[in-house]
DRENTOR-70341 format. One record per residue (C-alpha): x, y, z; residue in three letters; residue number from 1. Coordinates in steps of 0.001 Angstrom, whole numbers, plus 524288, in hexadecimal, padded with zeros to 5 digits. Layout:
N
x;y;z;resn;resi
X;Y;Z;ala;NUM
...
! end
This chain:
331
x;y;z;resn;resi
235FE;53229;DDEDB;met;1
2357A;52C14;DEA58;ala;2
23997;53354;DF670;glu;3
245EE;52E99;DFD06;ser;4
24C72;533FB;E094A;ala;5
25095;53D9E;E0AFF;pro;6
24EDD;545ED;DFEC6;tyr;7
244F7;546DB;DF462;thr;8
244BB;54EEF;DE892;ala;9
23908;54C05;DDE82;glu;10
22E96;5519F;DD528;arg;11
22121;5502F;DDB39;val;12
21304;55741;DD976;thr;13
20D63;56121;DE1F7;arg;14
2000E;565BF;DDDCE;asp;15
20235;561AF;DD021;gly;16
20E3A;5698C;DCF43;ile;17
21C13;56312;DCCC2;asp;18
2258B;5655F;DD7EA;val;19
2325E;561AF;DDE20;ile;20
231D8;55B4C;DEC08;arg;21
23E9F;55BEF;DF3AB;leu;22
23E75;55527;DFFF5;tyr;23
247AA;550B6;E0B7A;asp;24
24259;5456E;E1497;ala;25
24A59;54969;E205F;gly;26
246D2;5563D;E222A;ser;27
23979;555E7;E1C4C;lys;28
23ABF;56055;E134D;thr;29
23498;5628E;E06A0;glu;30
236AE;56B8F;DFA89;val;31
22C70;56D49;DEF59;leu;32
23156;573F2;DE337;ile;33
22871;577EB;DD7F1;ala;34
23043;578F2;DCB9B;pro;35
22481;57E90;DC3D5;ser;36
2220C;588E3;DCEA2;tyr;37
22F32;590D4;DCE22;gly;38
23686;58443;DD256;asn;39
23205;5895F;DDFFC;asn;40
2350F;58111;DEC51;ser;41
22746;5847A;DF03A;tyr;42
22689;57BDB;DFC75;gln;43
22FE4;5779E;E0697;met;44
22BD3;56FC5;E138F;thr;45
2337E;56ADC;E1EBA;val;46
22B99;560CD;E26EB;asn;47
220E2;5648A;E1FE3;gly;48
221C6;57224;E238B;lys;49
22285;57D06;E1902;pro;50
22EBE;5846F;E177E;val;51
22AA9;58CFB;E0A05;phe;52
21E83;59474;E0C8F;trp;53
21529;59277;E00DB;glu;54
20A66;59ADD;DFCC4;pro;55
2019C;59047;DF65C;ala;56
1FD61;58276;DFB48;pro;57
20224;57BCA;DEF8E;ser;58
20BB8;57C7A;DE446;ile;59
20183;57B47;DDAA2;ala;60
1FB55;5882D;DE15B;asp;61
20771;58EB6;DE023;leu;62
2095A;58C57;DD211;lys;63
1FA6E;59062;DCFD5;ala;64
1FBF1;59D2D;DD67D;lys;65
20AF1;59FA2;DD7B7;pro;66
20F99;5A5BE;DE360;asn;67
21BA2;5A80E;DEB1E;phe;68
21F34;59CB9;DF590;gly;69
228E9;59194;DF72D;gly;70
2368E;59707;DF0E5;asn;71
233E2;59E4E;DE42C;pro;72
23F0E;5A0C9;DDBCA;phe;73
241D1;5B003;DD6D2;leu;74
24833;5B186;DC9AE;ala;75
24DA2;5B724;DC128;pro;76
24A99;5C290;DCA9C;trp;77
247A5;5C0CF;DD9BF;ala;78
23DE6;5C9D5;DE03B;asn;79
23BDF;5D6DB;DD991;arg;80
24095;5DF81;DCED0;leu;81
23F99;5EE22;DCED9;ser;82
2396D;5ECF2;DC09C;glu;83
23537;5E4DC;DB4EF;asp;84
24365;5E4B1;DB1C0;ala;85
250A8;5E076;DB699;phe;86
25F70;5E30C;DB29F;tyr;87
269E2;5D833;DAE5B;ala;88
27793;5DAC5;DAB03;asn;89
2738F;5E8E1;DA947;gly;90
2687E;5E5BC;DA04C;val;91
25A30;5E971;DA3D3;lys;92
250D9;5DE0F;DA0EC;phe;93
24278;5E157;DA1C9;lys;94
237BF;5D7C8;DA673;leu;95
22C32;5D4BC;D9EA7;gln;96
21FD8;5D475;DA728;pro;97
217D7;5CFA4;D9C9A;glu;98
21D2A;5C243;D9D86;leu;99
216B3;5BFF6;DAA72;asn;100
22112;5B881;DAF6D;asn;101
224B3;5C139;DBB9E;phe;102
21D51;5C8A7;DC5AF;lys;103
21DA2;5D6D7;DCBB9;his;104
21C9F;5D937;DDA09;asp;105
21202;5E176;DDF4E;gly;106
21BE8;5EDD2;DDAE9;asn;107
21C7A;5E9C4;DCD36;gly;108
22A0D;5E3AE;DCE23;lys;109
22E90;5D66B;DC854;pro;110
22FFB;5CD6D;DD2F8;ile;111
23466;5BF22;DD3F9;his;112
23A2B;5BCE2;DC743;gly;113
23483;5B280;DBD62;leu;114
235C0;5A538;DC2DA;leu;115
22EE5;5A471;DD02F;ala;116
223A6;59BB8;DC9BE;tyr;117
22B3A;59704;DBD8F;ala;118
2266A;58A26;DB876;thr;119
2329C;58632;DAF28;glu;120
23C02;58175;DBACE;trp;121
23F7C;572D0;DB5C6;glu;122
243CB;5688F;DC146;val;123
2507B;5641B;DBC7F;val;124
254FA;55B69;DC8A2;gly;125
2525E;553AE;DD3C3;leu;126
25B32;54EB6;DDD4F;lys;127
25BB0;54814;DE9FE;thr;128
2676C;54481;DF2CE;gly;129
26A8F;5410F;E0116;ala;130
26A3F;54E6A;E065B;asp;131
260D3;555F7;DFCC3;ser;132
255CF;556DF;DF20E;ala;133
25634;56057;DE634;glu;134
24F09;564AF;DDB47;ala;135
254B1;56D4B;DD0F6;thr;136
24C4F;574D4;DC6B6;ser;137
25057;57D89;DBB20;arg;138
24A1E;588B8;DB4A5;leu;139
24FCE;58D47;DA76C;asp;140
24D68;59B46;DA6A6;phe;141
2524D;59D9A;D999D;gly;142
2486E;593D3;D932D;lys;143
23D36;59D62;D95DC;tyr;144
23B98;5AA43;D8F28;pro;145
231A2;5AF4D;D9782;lys;146
23CAF;5AEEF;DA219;tyr;147
247A3;5B3FE;D9999;leu;148
23E72;5BF90;D9604;ala;149
23F41;5C3AD;DA2FF;gln;150
24C7D;5C004;DA79B;phe;151
2558A;5BE1A;D9AD4;pro;152
25FB9;5B4ED;DA0BF;phe;153
2601A;5A731;D9D89;asn;154
2634B;59DFF;DA8B6;his;155
25F48;592A8;DAF10;val;156
25A63;59001;DBD28;ile;157
25C68;584D4;DC56C;glu;158
25696;58240;DD255;met;159
25934;577E3;DDC31;thr;160
2523A;5764A;DE8D0;tyr;161
259EA;56C7B;DF14E;arg;162
25501;56641;DFE4C;leu;163
25DD4;562F4;E0943;his;164
256BE;560B5;E158C;gly;165
24D18;56C23;E1810;ser;166
255B2;57512;E10B3;glu;167
252DB;5793B;E031F;leu;168
25E2E;57D6D;DF9BD;gln;169
259EA;58606;DEE84;val;170
2639F;5865D;DE432;val;171
26274;58F29;DD831;thr;172
26BD4;58F02;DCC42;ser;173
269ED;59959;DC1CB;ile;174
27182;59759;DB3F5;glu;175
273A6;5A3E7;DACE8;asn;176
27322;59FA9;D9D58;arg;177
27266;5AD99;D98F9;ala;178
27E78;5B50E;D931B;val;179
27DA1;5C01A;D9DBB;asp;180
27EA7;5BF5A;DAC0A;pro;181
27159;5BC67;DB2F9;met;182
26D73;5C49B;DBDE1;pro;183
268F9;5BC47;DCA94;leu;184
25D6E;5C140;DD228;ser;185
25699;5B5A3;DD664;ile;186
250FF;5B085;DE2D5;gly;187
2474E;5A7DD;DEA72;phe;188
23C0E;5AB93;DF1C6;his;189
2396E;5A0E0;DFB46;pro;190
22E43;5A189;E0585;tyr;191
22F21;59A19;E1295;phe;192
22735;5982E;E1E14;gln;193
22969;59495;E2CFC;ile;194
21EBA;58BD8;E3247;thr;195
221CA;589D9;E4005;asp;196
21FD7;598DD;E443D;ala;197
21801;5A43B;E4016;pro;198
21D7E;5ADA8;E3874;arg;199
21FBD;5B76C;E42EA;asp;200
22883;5AD87;E4A59;glu;201
23041;5AAD6;E3E6B;trp;202
23F05;5B11F;E3F44;thr;203
2479A;5B47C;E330B;val;204
25539;5B661;E3083;his;205
2595F;5BEBF;E25AE;val;206
26694;5BB91;E21D7;ala;207
26ADC;5C8F6;E1B05;ala;208
271A7;5D641;E1E3E;arg;209
26BC8;5DE89;E14AA;glu;210
25E38;5E286;E1210;his;211
25A96;5E88A;E050B;val;212
253B3;5F36F;E0315;met;213
2463B;5F2F9;DFA0D;leu;214
23E1E;5FE85;DF375;ser;215
22FB5;5FE66;DF698;asp;216
22E91;5F4CE;DEAC5;val;217
23686;5EB31;DF183;leu;218
2430E;5ECAF;DE7B9;ile;219
2504F;5EE77;DEE2B;pro;220
25475;5FCEA;DEE20;thr;221
26375;5F90A;DEE02;gly;222
2654A;5FC72;DFCC2;lys;223
2682F;5F2DD;E07BE;arg;224
26821;5F3DE;E1683;glu;225
26C84;5EBDD;E223F;pro;226
261DC;5E104;E264E;val;227
25C95;5E469;E33A7;thr;228
2546C;5D915;E36DC;leu;229
2545C;5D1C6;E424F;ala;230
25AF2;5C3D0;E40E6;asp;231
252A8;5BC73;E426D;pro;232
246F8;5C4EC;E3ECA;val;233
239D0;5C1C2;E440A;ser;234
22E2B;5C1A7;E39C5;met;235
224F4;5C5E5;E44D4;arg;236
21F38;5D208;E3F11;gly;237
22ABD;5D1AE;E339C;ser;238
229BC;5D0DD;E2561;gln;239
234A7;5D023;E1C07;leu;240
235DC;5D345;E0DF2;asp;241
24395;5D724;E0C00;asp;242
2504A;5D5CC;E036C;val;243
25CC9;5D2A8;E0A33;phe;244
26AB5;5D087;E05C7;thr;245
27850;5CFFC;E0B00;gly;246
2743C;5C1F3;E0FD8;leu;247
27AC5;5BD4C;E1CB1;val;248
28273;5B131;E185A;arg;249
28A68;5A6AB;E1F15;gly;250
2965A;5A0A0;E1BAE;ala;251
290D7;59985;E1056;asp;252
28AEE;5A445;E09D2;gly;253
27CFE;5A0AC;E0E3D;leu;254
272F4;5A9C6;E1480;ala;255
26872;5A4AE;E1B78;glu;256
25A02;5AA52;E1EFB;phe;257
250BE;5A422;E2669;trp;258
242DB;5A424;E2D98;val;259
23FDE;59DAF;E3AAD;lys;260
23339;598E2;E41D4;gly;261
234A3;5910F;E4D32;lys;262
23C1D;585CF;E49B3;ser;263
23B40;58713;E39C2;gln;264
24543;58ECA;E320C;gln;265
2463F;590AA;E24E7;ile;266
252A6;59673;E1F02;ser;267
256D3;59B02;E11F5;val;268
264C9;59BAA;E0F0F;val;269
26A66;5A2D2;E0408;tyr;270
2759F;59EDE;DFAD1;gly;271
2804D;5A94F;DF88E;pro;272
27A6F;5AEC7;DEBAE;thr;273
26D29;5B0FA;DF1EF;tyr;274
2702C;5BEC3;DF5CC;gln;275
26455;5C386;DF9EB;val;276
25861;5BF97;E029B;ala;277
24B32;5C60F;E0228;val;278
242FB;5C213;E0EDA;val;279
234AD;5C385;E0CFA;tyr;280
22A89;5C055;E1980;ala;281
21EDE;5C8A7;E1745;pro;282
21524;5CB30;E227E;pro;283
20B59;5C267;E2545;gly;284
2102E;5B70E;E1C9A;arg;285
21535;5AAA1;E21B3;asn;286
221E9;5A913;E193F;phe;287
22FAC;5AF31;E1763;ile;288
237CB;5B04A;E0A81;cys;289
246C1;5AF31;E0B55;phe;290
249AA;5B21F;DFCEE;glu;291
25794;5AE0D;DF729;pro;292
25AA4;5B8EC;DECFD;met;293
26751;5BA61;DE42C;thr;294
26593;5C833;DE44C;gly;295
25D75;5D4A3;DE86A;leu;296
24EFD;5D6F0;DE3C3;thr;297
25043;5DE4E;DD668;asn;298
25EDD;5D93D;DD60E;ala;299
260B8;5DB64;DC7DE;met;300
25B5D;5E9D0;DC733;asn;301
2625A;5EE49;DD39A;leu;302
26EC6;5E8B5;DCE15;asn;303
26DD9;5F134;DC208;gln;304
26ABA;5FD30;DCA74;gln;305
2778B;5FA46;DD26F;gly;306
270F4;5F79A;DDE76;leu;307
27375;5E88A;DDF15;tyr;308
280B9;5E515;DDB4A;pro;309
27E64;5D6FA;DE0E1;glu;310
2766B;5D24B;DD5BC;leu;311
27AC8;5C4AB;DD1BB;gln;312
27A33;5BE27;DC49A;ser;313
27D24;5B1F5;DBC9E;val;314
28852;5B27C;DB2D3;pro;315
28428;5AE8E;DA5A6;ala;316
2873B;59EC8;DA431;gly;317
28807;59DC2;DB2E5;lys;318
27F5C;597A5;DBE59;lys;319
27AF2;59D9A;DCB9C;trp;320
2773A;5944A;DD61E;thr;321
27326;59789;DE4E6;glu;322
26BEF;59106;DEF44;ser;323
26367;5944C;DFA83;phe;324
25EEA;58AF8;E0550;trp;325
2524A;5897D;E0C2D;ile;326
253A1;58328;E199A;arg;327
247FB;57F8B;E2228;ala;328
24B63;57BD1;E3124;thr;329
24375;57902;E3D0C;gly;330
23926;570D9;E3578;tyr;331
! end
């Protein structure tokens, strides 16, 4: 379609890959989404400057050699499980590694679910208005035996990316079509970069009261401690690979994490049912991840052990919907 002011939502081709382009002419913000690559909003720029960190120069390179960057979706479990199995409604379900549709981490723990690179997303709507552009895609999980064999809950996922100025809203809905409650242990793993200052000059705000204690294989122990980080914390000589809960929220129920350089600031704002934040900023790497999660790492198994009563679920026949927002300012 021809570009019209101020908002555009269109199908385009990048490096031979079909993608969705959202654009706001007023703020000069562009978002590129690859439905066939996990429905990842793999690129976001404001005034030509990157907001997301990307591990490869093109979407074709990413598809040829999948790697995390942009905004990966983690489902039906986020981060790690403690074993090749999970509990749901008191029943233990064993994963089937021979299907080769999930990965293990360096400690042999199942990690990041099944859908980070899923090709089965279908674009079901593009929309522009006076104040936004959006794209909606759907993945019918229950249609695919290879997914149901690992997570036997028939459900449909819809994801809408909505661009308003230099703010990107990510809306996720999960409709449970199974006859039992479906445990909700999903999340996102977005990667961000600040380009107007070196990493040592970045400052970070962590909007949380509780730090989750992890084992030596990065599984929560069930214990928590107060957050003792400076506010803001300087990234000079610092690294983060931590799980936080007890998020600090405003009267609107939202919690805001941010990283700031000289003038650039990227905020990630968590909706009320994103109850956990993983913050990942490894040493020597020019990115930081603020990861919205519905629950702790290994939430389903911790719940079975009586160590995580906050596990959420989607009742049979019902739908869960939540948002998080990415705000880029100072560009």
